[in-house]
N, C-alpha and C positions, 0 to 999 in steps of 0.2 A: 921672677918667677917667667915664662912664657902665656901669655893670656888666651885660653882658649877659645873659640866660636864666634873672635874678634873680627868682621870688614872689615875690609884694609882702608877703607872711609872713618871708621874708626881710628883706628892707629894711627894714620895721616893728622888727624883732628886734634888729638892728645900730644901730639909729637912736636908740635907747631910753637913757632916763638911765644911765647907768654905774651899777650895784648889784650888791650879792654876796649872795645867802642866808644867814643866821644868823638861827638859832630858831625860823625859820618866818616874817619879817620881812626884808622886802630893805632893805638899807641901803648909806649911801656908809662908807668907809674911814673910822675915825674921824678922821683928823687931812682928810678931805677930797682927798687926794693921789689921783691917777689916774697909769695909764702907756698909754700909746698899742700896736695892735694894729697890726700892719700885714698887706696884701694883699698874700704872697711871687708873683703873676704880674707884678705892680704897683712894688713896691716901696713903694704911699705910703699912706698911714696910713688902718686902716679904718675906727674906732675907738676907744672908751677905755673902758680898769674902772676901779676900783676897784685900787688901792695900796694891799693892805691891811699894817696895823700888827700888832706882836705885840700890841697890846692887843685887836685884830681877831681875833684868833685865839683867844685866850684866852676870848674871849667865846663863841665856837664851839666850842670843846672845852667850856665851861660848858656850854653848851647840849644838847652831846651826852652829856656826863655826865648830866645832869637826867632825859632822855630816857632815859636808862637804866635811872636808879638808882627814880626817882619816878614817871615817869607810866603810863598805860597802857602803853607799849610792854613794856616787862617784864613784861607781866601778856598779852600778846596770843600765842593761840592757834599753831599748828603751820596750820593750815590758813585761818588767817587774814596770816598770813607771804604763804604760798604765792599768796592771792589777788591781793592788793597788788600781788606782782611781774610776776605776771599781767598786772594790770590797766596795768602801769607799760608791758610789753613792747605792752601792745595801740594806748596814748597813742602810743608810739615810734614803731611800725607806719604810723598813721595819717598821725604828722608826717616819715614817714621822707624824703621829698624835699627838708622843710626840715633836718632835720641834716644830710643831703649836701652841701647849699650850705653852710652855715656851715660844716661841715668844708675843705669844697673855700677857701672864702673865707678860712680863722682857718690852714689847712696847706698848701695851693697843689696836690691834689692830686688827680685827676680827679674830680668830683661825681659823676657815671653810675659809677663803678669804689665811691667810696664807699657809695655806695646799694647795692648789692648786695652788696657786698662789708661790708667796716666796719659802717654801719648796722643790715644784717641778723646777722651775725654777731652784735651785741651783743645784737641784739633775741632770735634763739637761744640765746643762752648767758641770757638771762634765764629767759625760761623753761625750761628744764634747772634751773637752778638751785631754780627757783621749785618744780618737783616733789621736790626735797632738801629743802623743811622740815618736810615729814612723813614724812620717813621721818629721823630724825639718834636714831642709837639708845642707849643704854646697854646694860649685859649681867648678869647675876648670877655671881654667884664662890659654889662652897665652899671652903669655908676651912678651915684645920684648925686654927691656934694651940694646938699642943702646949703650952704652960703654963699651959692654960687644957682639958685635957682633957675635964671633966664637963660641960660648959658649950656652949649651944646659940645660933646666931649664923646670921643674916640677912644680907649681905653682893651690895654690887649695885655699878656703877660709873656715875656718869652724865655725860655729852656737856653740857655749858653753853655760852653764848655767853663771847666772851675779853671785851666790856664796848664801851671806845669807843677806834674806828680810827680811826687818823690812816692819809689811801692821799695818798698824792703821783705825780705821772702823768706819762709822757714828752712829747711835742707831736709823736709819728709818728704816733700811732692816738688820739687823745683820748679821743674818745669808747669807742670798745672796752675799753682801758686803763683809763677811769674803771668799764665796766660789769663786767669780770672781777676788779677791788675790789669795787665794790658789792651787783653779784649774792649772793656767799656772806653778806656781812657782814650782809643786811635778812633772807637766808635762816635764819639760825642765831641773828637776832634779836639781834645787834647797831646801834650807833649810828653815825656816818658824818661824819668833818671831810674834805672831798677839797679837796686842795690840787689843780689843774690847771696843767701847763707856762705859765709864764711868757708864752711865747707864744702859746697854744692853749685860752684860758679859753672859749670860747662856746659851743662844744656841752656842757660840763660846765654852764651858765648854763641852759643852754634844757634838760636835763635838770632840774636842780633844778627847772624850774617843772612840768613834770611829773609827778617827786617829789608835788607837792603836790598839783596836782589830778591824782594817783590815790588821794589820801586818806590818805595818810602823817602820823603827830602832829608837829608841829612840834619840829624839835630831832635828829627821827630822823637826817634829812640836813642839811648843812649844807654849800653851798662859800664857801672864802677865793680872792678872786683877790691876785696879786702876787709878787713876786718868792722866786726862791726861797731867797735869801741874806734876806731877811729872811721872809716868811711861813710858809717850808720849815723857816728851824732853828728858828721859834718852835715848830711842830706838831712836831719830833721832838725838841724839848727840855722840853714839858710834860708834866707829871709825871702829869695827870690822863689820858692816852692808853697805854691798856690793848694796844694792837697798833698797830705800824708796818709799812705797806706801801706799796714802793717801785719804782715800776719808772721807769729811767734807764740815765745811767751809773755803769760799775763804779767809778769814783774816787769820787763820790757818795754809791754807795750803802755803800763802807767806810765813809767816815762817817758816815751815819746807823746804820750797825749796831753802829759804838764806841758811838756815844750813847747808843744804847738798851741796849746792857749796863749801864751805868751804875745805870739804873734796872731792869733784865731785862725792860726793855718785849720783848713777843715783838716779832715779826722776818719778814716774805716780802721778799727783796730778786730781783727777777728785772731782771737786769743786761747789758752789753755780750755781742756776738758776733762770732766768725770764720770764719761756718762753712763747710767745704768741701763742693765738692760732686763727688765723683769719678763718672767717666766708664769705664766699664769695658772692654773691645777687645770685647764680644759684645754692648756696646747697641745699639737702635736708635738710630743716632747722630744722625737730623736731629733727632727726638724729644727723647735729651738735651740736642741744643744749644738746641731751644728751650724746654724748658724748664730749662738753666743760663740763658738769658738773662731770662726772666720771674723767677727765683729769686734774680737781683738788682738786675735793673730794675724791677722792680715795687716802687710805692711812691715812686721816684725812690731805689729804695735804703735808704731813709731805713728800713731792720727788723733789728732785731735779730739774727735769725737767719737773715736775708740770705744766699743763698749768695756768699760774696765771695771766696772762693777755689776755684780751677776746677785739680783735676787729671781729665787726660786722657793714656789708656794712651799710649804715644808714638807710636806708626804710627798716630794717626789725630788727632794734637794738632793739627798744621795744618791739616787738616779743619773740624775742629770749631769749632775758632777764629777759623775762615774764616767758616763759620755761623752764628755768634752774633753776629759784627763784621757783616754781613750784614743782621741781626735791628736791631742797635742803630742804623744806616745810614739804616734805613728807619724809624723811628720815628719822628712826628711830637713836638715839644714846645709847649705852649704852655700858654694861659689853661686850668685845669679845670672852669672854665664849659664849656668846647667841647664835644660829648662826643665830637666826635671826635681828641681830642685826647689821646695814648699815656701820655707823660710832660709832668708839670708841674713845677715851680721847685723847687727845696730851700724849708726853709725860711725861710732869713734871710740877708743879706747876710755874718754872719759863717759860717755854715754854707756858704756857694758860697764862702770864703777858705778856709778849712779846706780842704774836698776835690779844690779847685784848688791847693794847696797843696803834696796828695800827689801830686798828678800830676807838677806840676814838680818835686816831687823824685825822681822815678821817672825825667823824662828827664835831670835832672841826674847820675842813678848811672849811666845809660848802658842803661835799658830803654827797650824800644821800644813806643809804642803804635799799637797798629795798628786801633785807630779812636778818635772821639771826641779827647781830651783836651781841650776847649776851653768857653768859660764866654759867658757872652753876659746883655744885659738890652735894655730892661728889665726889675724881674724879676728873680730869685739862677735861674739857667739854667747849668744844664754838664751837656756833653753823656754820653750813653750811653759808657763809655770799656771799654777792655778792651787791658790792658798785659800785654807776655809781657817773656823774659830777664830775668828779676827772680828772685835766690838766695832759697830759703827764709826764710833770717834776716832780712830786709831788713823795712824799716820798714813798706812797702805792704802783706804778708805778714802781718807780726805782729800791727799794732795795726788796729783797728775804725776805718772812715774814714767810714761811713756816708751812702754816695752812690751814685753810682751809674756803680763804677769796678769791674772784675772784675780781679783780676791769674791770669793761667792759668801754669802749671804740667806738663809732662808726670812721667808717673815710668813704672817699668820692667815693675815687678812687682805683685800684691795686698800684700805685705809692705812693700815701695815707698813706695803710697799710707797704708797705713794708718799708717804712721810719717811721712807729713809732715800726712796730715788731723790724727792728733794732736800734731803740734808746735807746740802753741799754747796762750797760757794761756787760752784763753775753751772753753767746752764746751756750749752751748747747741744747735747742731742740727748737722746732714749730711745730706747723699741720697746714695744711691747706685744712677747706672745703671745694670741692667744685668738679663739676661733667665736668667743660671744662679743657678741658689738655693742651691745648694750653698753658692757661693760668697759670695752675696748673706749668708745666713747663716751662715758664719763670720768675716765681717766684723763682723756687728752690733753683739755682745758686743764688740771686740774695741776699736769707737770709743768715744770720750769725749767722751759730750756726751747731752742731755736727754733730746733726739726724735734719730729715725733716720728717713727717709722712703723710700723705695722706689721710684724712676720718678716722682716727683713730689720737691714742695720745700716747706716751708712748711705744709703741709697740713694745720690746725686742726682743729680739732672739740671742740667743749663737754666731751664722757666723757674725753676725752684729759687728764693730766695735760702743764702745758709748765712748764718751766724748767731749770735748766741744771747742769751741773760746771762744777769748778773758780772762773773768777774770774766766771761767767756767775748768779752766782749762789747762794739759797739760800732753798729753798723751794719750792711748785708753785703754780702758778695751774690753775684749770679740774680738772675732773672732780674726785672725792670727797675730793681729795688737797686742796682748795679749803676746805672745809666741814671739814676738820679742824683748817688752820691758824686757822680763825675760832672754833673751838671750845677749850674748857680739859677735861680729865678728873679728876672728882672721886671719889672713895673713900668706898665708904659702909659702915661694919661695926658693924651693934646687936646687941644680946646680948639674947638672947629673955630 
């Protein structure tokens, strides 16, 4: 089937020979194996990429190790690291439409939205992190040392790059998540081996091209494509990796965390979520309904902090659910290359089946499907769905569905809302919709999540740390917190 609206450069990129970047060279997998990528909007094979072997991963890690230990990169000054990140961001800005189309073809999301959201946020984040390259500081300390009272000392604390970073990212925001890892790693002087998600490596491979064009030394950034069970596992187990950073499911994150502890590899895990959206009685209800719809239906609901649990004060519950259902029913679904499309397909047939099975589980348990509840093709589409009459303990409420499925439950008062909002193994994000600032400030410290948004949802900024409580992960992305996670502290004591 012909692909509409494609730039010639996009067509050229997806038709190129299957290669990945290791040590500055574009190479096939060691055994020559490839794997197909599918267009989620059609189900058709889009192209093929290398299926990396453990040998390939080990070569990439060794290249990163050598670049960190032996090359000019370890002696690059902060200003040069800053300027290279700015150069990379400028190249991404130049190729923003191409990157957005690749993200759409590979992931299914709207290309128009990807250009103004995913790609621009990635560019903004790299520019933000570029500024930190020249602002990484240590400190001096006056020490006491009571056993050496007659001696004088000079003592200080250095902050140094952690070393080789193994980065594994999810398929829902492939480019943005890669830049969340790449930005602080390069700003601090680390080297990187990136393993993109099995399903969505295209923008990672284009990013690798731009890294080379920007002038980074060979081996500083490497990309290995392949399966998580083979390439991801090899990266996780490699003893030359100093830090692992992973964005993905809680189940896989737990496995990576356990493996990392065997060698005390530093780790950052940004995992799943089941974020509550709380609509108080005093809120602007039309605005809250539109915000709640966006919170769950943006990116087809494939967002770790999606507002997938809706709690509305009881007297307004039916009206808010009806407004959200009207929004859902009016949404145009289709190929994300069409700029008029508001929702694209899910990432894969497997994800489509998983999401639809949750909807069927709701039907079988007696829940009411207020809207949606259907799947269709070609492609991997599920209509935006709102489900009511569900018990708080049901799997629909407690488990991450990762699709355009909203579960709505009424609450009686503030305490009731907080109890249900916190009744989850996850704690990534939450939003409160209210104009009562006193109530909002009472609720914020009592919500157990890494981010709380008020009268908005999933609003991210490079300066704000992002990560979760409980099963939603360990550590933080973005902000100065990211710099801390990509560096080690070294205490120095000099007897004068």
